[in-house]
N, C-alpha and C positions, 0 to 999 in steps of 0.2 A: 232726137229722143233724150229725155232727161236721164240723169244718172239713176235715179230710183226706178225708172222704168227698165233700164238696162239690167239692173240688179235683179228685178223681179223676173225678167225674161230668163236670165241665167239660172236663177233658183228653180224655175218651172222646168227648164231643160234638164237640170241635175236630177229633179225627181223623175223625169220620164226616163232618163238613162238607167237610174237604179232600179226603177220598176221593170224596165224592159230586159236588162241584161243581167241584173244580179237577183232578181226575184224579191225585191222589197215590195211592200204595198203601202206607198206613201201618198200624201195629199199636201199640196202646198197651201199654207195658210198665211203666208207672209203679208197679206193685206188686212189681216186683223191685228188688233193691238195685244199681242200675246208676247210671252218671253222666248218664243221659238218661231221658226219660219216653216217648219215641215213637222207633220205628225203622221203616225201610221204604225207599220209593223215591219220588224227586221225580217230577213230571209228565214229565220228560225221561228217566226211567229210571234215574237215578244213585242209588246207595245213600246213605241219609241218616239222621241221628239228629237229634232235636229235644229240647232241654232247655228246659222251660217255667217262667217264673215269672209268677204272677198277683198283681199289687199293687193294693190298695184305694186307695192314695195315689200321686199322681204325684211322681216325682223327676226332676230334669233329667239326672241320670246314672243309668245302670242298672248295678247292682252284680253282679259275677260273681266268685265265689270262685276263687282261684288253683288250689286243689286240683281243683275241678270242671273249670276250663279245661284244666289239665294232663292230666286223665284223658281229656277229649274229644279233645284234640289227639294223644293217644297212639294213638287208633284208627287203623286203616289210612288210607293217603293217598287211597284211592278212595272213602272216605266223606265226604259233605258234612256238616259239623258246624254246626248252627243253634242259636242261643240266641234264644228267642222271649219277649218281655216284653210282657204286656198290663197297661195301667194306665188310669185314667180318661181320659186324653187321646189313648190310641190304642194301636196294636199296633206293636211294633218287632221286626223280623227282622234278626239279626246273623248274617252268614256269618262264622264264626270264622276260617276259612282266609284270609279277605280282610282281616282287621284287622291294622293296622300300628301301631307305636309305643304299645304298651299300657304304662300307667303303674301300677306296682305300689304299693300302700300297705297299711298295717296299719290295721284299724278294729276297734273293740269292737262285736261283733255278737251277735245272739241265737244260742244254741248250736244251735237247730233251726228249721226252717221255721215250725213252729207254736209260737210263742214261749211258753216256759214261765217266763219272768222271769229266766233266767239268761243271762249273756253271757260271751263269751270273745274274745280277740283272733284275728283271722283275716287272712290275706293275701288282698287283693282287688283286682280291677281295676274301675275306674269307666269305664263305656263311655258316650261322649257320644251323644246322640240323633242327631247328624249322621254318626255312624259306622254307623248301621243301614243294611244293604243295601235294605231295604224299610221304608217308614213308612205306615201306614194310620190316618189321624187319625179320632177320633171325630167325627161330624158329626151333630148331632141332627136336621137337615133332610133328610139323605140316607135314602132308603128302604133298608131292609135286606132281606136275602133272604127273611125270614119275615114282613115287614110285611103283604104282600098277603094271605097265607094267614090270619093272625090276624084281619085286618079282615073278610074274608069269613066267618069262623067265629065272630064275635063273638055272644054271646048276650045 
């Protein structure tokens, strides 16, 4: 399975979990050429979009391209704009409307999400972890939502 297919599968599963367990009403739209991967409604009934980044490595700051940020912020004011980053240390939820004092910088970045070895200069914001509206740390001792199910159905 190609990396893009794995990412798409994870994003769809993420939507299913939020819809099932947290009463979101979301739809995966990652196969369209949009500035976000998910659209729908929060548990409070507010319109929302979620841009996701899945990282195999932990970085102290979470990079968001200015071009992507600008496109998200250009959406209507009644849409909650969320940037979700998952990495080995946890899940970070950034409510973009609530961020203040973003520092713009230029970085030499891969040209695409699935790195093909070429880089180009991009304007980016580096979001600090303490700017996240919600932080859900990875805790190896904490029981996950599926742990009991898998334990009962072990062969």
